[in-house]
Backbone as ProteinMPNN parsed JSONL, in Angstrom:
{"seq_chain_A": "MPAYKTGKKTAEYSLDFKLKAVEWSFETHRTVKSVAEALDIHPFMLSKWRKSYRDGEFGVIRAQKNNGKRDKATDEVSKLKQRISELEEENDILKKWQRFQAEQKRKPTDS", "coords_chain_A": {"N_chain_A": [[0.834, -1.183, 0.0], [0.78, 2.1, 1.024], [3.848, 3.95, 0.816], [5.935, 5.193, 3.199], [7.463, 8.335, 3.662], [10.631, 9.337, 4.956], [10.927, 10.842, 8.168], [8.382, 12.789, 8.214], [5.076, 11.426, 8.582], [3.836, 10.856, 6.012], [1.889, 9.418, 3.631], [2.69, 7.888, 0.55], [1.275, 7.152, -2.403], [1.105, 4.797, -5.081], [0.86, 5.469, -8.62], [-0.684, 3.639, -9.982], [-2.297, 2.579, -7.926], [-3.752, 4.878, -7.256], [-5.132, 5.346, -9.681], [-6.715, 3.029, -9.87], [-8.287, 3.332, -7.581], [-9.668, 5.711, -8.17], [-11.051, 4.999, -10.533], [-12.646, 3.0, -9.494], [-14.202, 4.5, -7.774], [-15.709, 5.958, -9.555], [-17.655, 4.253, -10.443], [-21.116, 3.589, -10.806], [-22.648, 2.553, -8.665], [-21.207, 3.006, -6.408], [-19.901, 5.067, -3.751], [-17.869, 7.941, -2.996], [-17.147, 8.048, -0.353], [-17.559, 5.374, 0.555], [-15.696, 3.967, -0.996], [-13.327, 5.172, -0.163], [-13.306, 4.424, 2.543], [-13.08, 1.648, 2.24], [-10.544, 1.441, 1.134], [-9.024, 2.517, 3.068], [-8.325, 5.263, 3.184], [-8.481, 8.867, 3.315], [-11.572, 10.456, 2.519], [-11.389, 13.0, 1.339], [-8.877, 12.985, 0.158], [-9.252, 11.099, -1.852], [-11.155, 12.472, -3.338], [-9.594, 14.608, -4.248], [-7.845, 13.168, -5.905], [-9.683, 12.286, -7.801], [-10.382, 14.719, -8.995], [-7.916, 15.467, -10.075], [-7.63, 13.384, -11.883], [-9.776, 13.879, -13.634], [-8.887, 16.286, -14.658], [-6.776, 15.443, -16.113], [-4.258, 15.099, -15.04], [-2.993, 12.796, -14.293], [-1.703, 11.727, -16.388], [-1.518, 9.109, -18.455], [-4.64, 8.016, -19.33], [-6.721, 5.483, -18.493], [-9.315, 5.034, -19.309], [-9.575, 5.951, -21.896], [-8.059, 4.126, -23.332], [-9.452, 1.694, -23.045], [-11.95, 2.331, -23.985], [-14.03, 1.46, -25.812], [-14.487, -1.223, -24.954], [-15.107, -0.794, -22.284], [-17.437, 0.779, -22.419], [-19.283, -1.044, -23.513], [-19.31, -2.986, -21.501], [-20.186, -1.452, -19.343], [-22.707, -0.677, -20.266], [-23.93, -3.186, -20.394], [-23.862, -3.967, -17.717], [-25.494, -1.979, -16.572], [-27.911, -2.577, -17.837], [-28.371, -5.124, -16.78], [-28.612, -4.507, -14.054], [-30.932, -2.976, -14.141], [-32.732, -4.922, -14.982], [-32.638, -6.632, -12.788], [-33.787, -4.991, -10.814], [-36.359, -4.778, -11.885], [-37.214, -7.458, -11.703], [-37.102, -7.814, -8.93], [-39.12, -6.057, -8.168], [-41.336, -7.295, -9.38], [-41.311, -9.649, -7.909], [-41.911, -8.681, -5.343], [-44.529, -7.794, -5.799], [-45.783, -10.221, -6.34], [-45.475, -11.462, -3.854], [-47.094, -9.806, -2.262], [-49.557, -10.322, -3.45], [-49.822, -12.998, -2.817], [-50.019, -12.847, -0.006], [-52.413, -11.423, 0.145], [-54.22, -13.302, -0.97], [-54.03, -15.32, 0.98], [-55.121, -13.992, 3.187], [-57.734, -13.619, 2.267], [-58.68, -16.221, 2.208], [-58.752, -16.802, 4.91], [-60.716, -15.144, 5.949], [-64.076, -15.271, 6.99], [-66.924, -15.979, 4.959], [-69.765, -13.914, 4.295], [-72.102, -14.891, 3.229]], "CA_chain_A": [[0.0, 0.0, 0.0], [1.53, 3.348, 0.973], [5.244, 3.988, 1.217], [6.101, 6.378, 4.02], [8.709, 9.074, 3.542], [11.296, 9.462, 6.246], [10.608, 12.086, 8.871], [6.943, 12.921, 8.373], [4.307, 10.227, 8.276], [3.011, 11.162, 4.855], [1.828, 8.26, 2.753], [2.852, 8.155, -0.866], [0.609, 6.064, -3.096], [1.531, 4.634, -6.47], [-0.066, 5.959, -9.63], [-1.611, 2.541, -10.267], [-3.252, 2.543, -6.82], [-4.629, 6.04, -7.395], [-5.999, 5.131, -10.835], [-7.708, 2.009, -9.521], [-9.209, 3.921, -6.596], [-10.503, 6.688, -8.87], [-11.955, 4.283, -11.424], [-13.602, 2.312, -8.63], [-15.126, 5.496, -7.221], [-16.581, 6.459, -10.616], [-18.722, 3.296, -10.709], [-22.389, 4.214, -10.427], [-23.208, 2.068, -7.41], [-20.262, 3.272, -5.316], [-19.727, 6.45, -3.342], [-16.487, 8.288, -2.653], [-16.942, 7.691, 1.055], [-17.435, 3.925, 0.715], [-14.427, 3.545, -1.588], [-12.264, 5.654, 0.722], [-13.286, 3.559, 3.729], [-12.59, 0.333, 1.85], [-9.113, 1.543, 0.854], [-8.403, 3.101, 4.262], [-7.79, 6.585, 2.892], [-9.444, 9.917, 3.629], [-12.399, 10.786, 1.351], [-10.898, 14.223, 0.702], [-7.748, 12.608, -0.691], [-9.825, 10.463, -3.038], [-11.782, 13.536, -4.124], [-8.508, 15.31, -4.941], [-7.392, 12.293, -6.978], [-10.71, 12.3, -8.842], [-10.253, 15.986, -9.701], [-6.693, 15.368, -10.876], [-7.923, 12.444, -12.964], [-10.617, 14.59, -14.603], [-8.073, 17.335, -15.278], [-5.749, 14.802, -16.93], [-2.947, 15.23, -14.4], [-2.393, 11.48, -14.077], [-1.028, 11.31, -17.613], [-2.256, 8.114, -19.238], [-5.979, 7.756, -18.801], [-7.107, 4.143, -18.914], [-10.646, 5.03, -19.918], [-9.424, 6.142, -23.333], [-7.534, 2.89, -23.891], [-10.48, 0.654, -23.041], [-13.221, 3.037, -24.13], [-15.032, 0.609, -26.438], [-14.774, -2.36, -24.079], [-15.718, -0.299, -21.052], [-18.798, 1.205, -22.714], [-20.105, -2.236, -23.658], [-19.455, -3.598, -20.182], [-21.01, -0.557, -18.531], [-24.08, -0.8, -20.757], [-24.457, -4.491, -19.999], [-24.073, -3.941, -16.267], [-26.662, -1.155, -16.278], [-29.087, -3.341, -18.255], [-28.582, -6.193, -15.804], [-29.118, -3.895, -12.819], [-32.321, -2.605, -14.389], [-33.513, -6.168, -15.006], [-32.72, -7.1, -11.402], [-34.772, -4.174, -10.107], [-37.675, -5.173, -12.388], [-37.545, -8.758, -11.133], [-37.385, -7.614, -7.509], [-40.435, -5.429, -8.071], [-42.303, -8.343, -9.679], [-41.31, -10.559, -6.763], [-42.651, -8.008, -4.27], [-45.949, -7.803, -6.159], [-46.265, -11.592, -6.144], [-45.573, -11.701, -2.405], [-48.283, -9.096, -1.792], [-50.713, -11.064, -3.949], [-49.9, -14.224, -2.028], [-50.55, -12.465, 1.303], [-53.809, -11.069, -0.064], [-54.957, -14.55, -1.147], [-54.082, -16.009, 2.268], [-56.085, -13.264, 4.019], [-59.073, -13.887, 1.739], [-59.056, -17.586, 2.617], [-58.971, -16.791, 6.356], [-61.922, -14.396, 6.261], [-65.329, -16.025, 6.77], [-67.816, -15.335, 4.004], [-71.022, -13.474, 4.893], [-73.25, -15.319, 2.449]], "C_chain_A": [[0.881, 1.248, 0.0], [2.985, 3.148, 1.381], [5.45, 5.286, 1.972], [7.46, 7.013, 3.774], [9.343, 9.161, 4.92], [10.974, 10.807, 6.867], [9.118, 12.178, 9.134], [6.257, 11.598, 8.049], [3.308, 10.544, 7.174], [3.046, 9.962, 3.922], [1.968, 8.693, 1.305], [2.304, 6.938, -1.611], [1.069, 5.998, -4.543], [0.451, 5.153, -7.416], [-1.114, 4.89, -9.947], [-2.694, 2.442, -9.19], [-4.253, 3.684, -6.944], [-5.625, 5.845, -8.539], [-7.094, 4.112, -10.522], [-8.739, 2.566, -8.549], [-10.178, 4.888, -7.28], [-11.511, 5.982, -9.768], [-13.03, 3.548, -10.63], [-14.643, 3.295, -8.113], [-16.069, 6.064, -8.277], [-17.694, 5.473, -10.975], [-20.016, 3.824, -10.097], [-22.907, 3.776, -9.06], [-22.278, 2.293, -6.212], [-20.218, 4.765, -4.996], [-18.26, 6.681, -3.0], [-16.187, 7.835, -1.226], [-16.742, 6.19, 1.23], [-16.118, 3.405, 0.134], [-13.27, 3.957, -0.684], [-12.165, 4.783, 1.979], [-12.71, 2.192, 3.398], [-11.076, 0.341, 1.626], [-8.326, 2.151, 2.011], [-7.652, 4.391, 3.928], [-8.875, 7.612, 3.22], [-10.255, 10.252, 2.374], [-11.936, 12.049, 0.615], [-9.745, 13.918, -0.25], [-8.266, 11.974, -1.983], [-10.502, 11.494, -3.932], [-10.736, 14.335, -4.895], [-7.984, 14.483, -6.099], [-8.386, 12.285, -8.13], [-10.614, 13.586, -9.672], [-9.017, 15.968, -10.598], [-6.904, 14.459, -12.082], [-8.746, 13.134, -14.056], [-9.826, 15.651, -15.347], [-6.944, 16.767, -16.14], [-4.366, 14.872, -16.333], [-2.276, 13.887, -14.139], [-1.67, 10.977, -15.321], [-1.893, 10.367, -18.414], [-3.596, 7.848, -18.566], [-6.444, 6.425, -19.367], [-8.438, 4.126, -19.643], [-10.553, 5.195, -21.427], [-8.911, 4.874, -23.997], [-8.627, 1.848, -24.06], [-11.862, 1.232, -23.278], [-14.304, 2.147, -24.716], [-15.448, -0.542, -25.548], [-15.526, -1.901, -22.839], [-17.167, 0.12, -21.293], [-19.725, 0.013, -22.836], [-20.356, -2.882, -22.303], [-20.358, -2.758, -19.294], [-22.468, -0.64, -18.951], [-24.704, -2.111, -20.302], [-24.754, -4.529, -18.505], [-25.313, -3.127, -15.923], [-27.944, -1.863, -16.695], [-29.406, -4.448, -17.258], [-29.125, -5.65, -14.483], [-30.583, -3.503, -12.97], [-33.208, -3.847, -14.373], [-33.679, -6.719, -13.59], [-33.775, -6.304, -10.643], [-36.189, -4.507, -10.574], [-38.121, -6.498, -11.764], [-37.846, -8.657, -9.639], [-38.762, -7.004, -7.306], [-41.531, -6.467, -8.353], [-42.436, -9.312, -8.509], [-42.097, -9.962, -5.597], [-44.151, -8.026, -4.547], [-46.531, -9.193, -5.947], [-46.4, -11.942, -4.669], [-46.807, -11.027, -1.826], [-49.547, -9.836, -2.214], [-50.915, -12.338, -3.139], [-50.458, -13.928, -0.635], [-52.033, -12.124, 1.206], [-54.664, -12.323, -0.192], [-55.096, -15.298, 0.173], [-55.083, -15.331, 3.197], [-57.517, -13.528, 3.566], [-59.563, -15.275, 2.151], [-59.395, -17.622, 4.102], [-60.293, -16.115, 6.726], [-63.151, -15.277, 6.021], [-66.209, -15.265, 5.797], [-69.14, -15.012, 4.68], [-72.231, -13.977, 4.128], [-74.079, -16.399, 3.081]], "O_chain_A": [[1.658, 1.442, -0.935], [3.302, 2.279, 2.194], [5.171, 6.364, 1.445], [8.477, 6.324, 3.688], [8.652, 9.067, 5.935], [10.774, 11.795, 6.161], [8.637, 11.701, 10.162], [6.802, 10.761, 7.329], [2.096, 10.503, 7.381], [4.115, 9.543, 3.477], [1.439, 9.724, 0.89], [2.816, 5.828, -1.461], [1.385, 7.02, -5.153], [-0.719, 5.257, -7.049], [-2.286, 5.203, -10.155], [-3.868, 2.246, -9.503], [-5.454, 3.489, -6.761], [-6.811, 6.138, -8.394], [-8.257, 4.313, -10.868], [-9.933, 2.296, -8.683], [-11.375, 4.876, -6.993], [-12.694, 6.326, -9.766], [-14.186, 3.485, -11.049], [-15.825, 2.965, -8.025], [-17.124, 6.599, -7.933], [-18.593, 5.823, -11.74], [-20.016, 4.422, -9.021], [-23.546, 4.567, -8.366], [-22.557, 1.807, -5.116], [-20.465, 5.609, -5.857], [-17.51, 5.738, -2.749], [-15.113, 7.308, -0.937], [-15.854, 5.769, 1.97], [-15.496, 2.509, 0.704], [-12.341, 3.18, -0.465], [-11.066, 4.448, 2.421], [-11.941, 1.635, 4.18], [-10.405, -0.653, 1.903], [-7.104, 2.282, 1.938], [-6.506, 4.584, 4.331], [-10.044, 7.261, 3.381], [-9.693, 10.327, 1.281], [-12.081, 12.145, -0.604], [-9.642, 14.508, -1.326], [-7.777, 12.277, -3.071], [-10.428, 11.395, -5.157], [-10.953, 14.699, -6.05], [-7.705, 15.026, -7.168], [-7.992, 12.279, -9.296], [-10.745, 13.554, -10.896], [-9.071, 16.405, -11.748], [-6.409, 14.74, -13.173], [-8.457, 12.997, -15.245], [-10.064, 15.892, -16.531], [-6.238, 17.515, -16.816], [-3.382, 14.717, -17.056], [-1.094, 13.851, -13.796], [-1.082, 9.895, -15.294], [-2.897, 10.782, -18.991], [-3.663, 7.501, -17.387], [-6.547, 6.262, -20.583], [-8.658, 3.279, -20.509], [-11.369, 4.637, -22.161], [-9.298, 4.578, -25.128], [-8.715, 1.196, -25.1], [-12.852, 0.668, -22.812], [-15.403, 2.085, -24.165], [-16.64, -0.812, -25.4], [-16.473, -2.554, -22.401], [-18.034, -0.153, -20.463], [-20.841, 0.045, -22.318], [-21.48, -3.278, -21.994], [-21.2, -3.294, -18.575], [-23.363, -0.67, -18.106], [-25.858, -2.146, -19.877], [-25.78, -5.063, -18.083], [-26.103, -3.536, -15.072], [-28.956, -1.771, -16.0], [-30.569, -4.681, -16.93], [-29.996, -6.264, -13.866], [-31.378, -3.673, -12.046], [-34.306, -3.825, -13.817], [-34.749, -7.217, -13.238], [-34.574, -6.883, -9.906], [-37.119, -4.52, -9.768], [-39.272, -6.637, -11.348], [-38.743, -9.336, -9.138], [-39.487, -7.384, -6.387], [-42.537, -6.513, -7.646], [-43.538, -9.74, -8.165], [-42.864, -10.666, -4.939], [-44.951, -8.246, -3.638], [-47.642, -9.333, -5.436], [-47.335, -12.641, -4.278], [-47.495, -11.61, -0.988], [-50.492, -9.962, -1.435], [-52.044, -12.708, -2.816], [-51.29, -14.685, -0.136], [-52.818, -12.49, 2.08], [-55.73, -12.402, 0.419], [-56.157, -15.851, 0.462], [-55.816, -16.008, 3.917], [-58.417, -13.648, 4.398], [-60.752, -15.46, 2.413], [-60.252, -18.405, 4.512], [-60.917, -16.485, 7.72], [-63.26, -15.942, 4.991], [-66.234, -14.034, 5.812], [-69.591, -15.761, 5.547], [-73.333, -13.494, 4.387], [-75.074, -16.833, 2.501]]}, "name": "protein", "num_of_chains": 1, "seq": "MPAYKTGKKTAEYSLDFKLKAVEWSFETHRTVKSVAEALDIHPFMLSKWRKSYRDGEFGVIRAQKNNGKRDKATDEVSKLKQRISELEEENDILKKWQRFQAEQKRKPTDS"}
């Protein structure tokens, strides 16, 4: 992980670590805070890295290299997430219907 400089206890992270952290934080289902906690870094530091990444200060940007592959994967993941939410909603509706049917069977008829 970090390499400490002599004297001060300032962590120095590799460019690869920073890039992975930034790319991880840009995923739609993740937050800066959760990524920072998972990597044991301060959220402000990750935010600074994200800004540097957007400004192109990291030099080589991986997103440009894998742009076509990443777009396809991102599209597929978003479609799958949408399908999961649809299926969960259908499942909830079926559970409600099942509870409704059970209640109807328990109620005595007034006829």
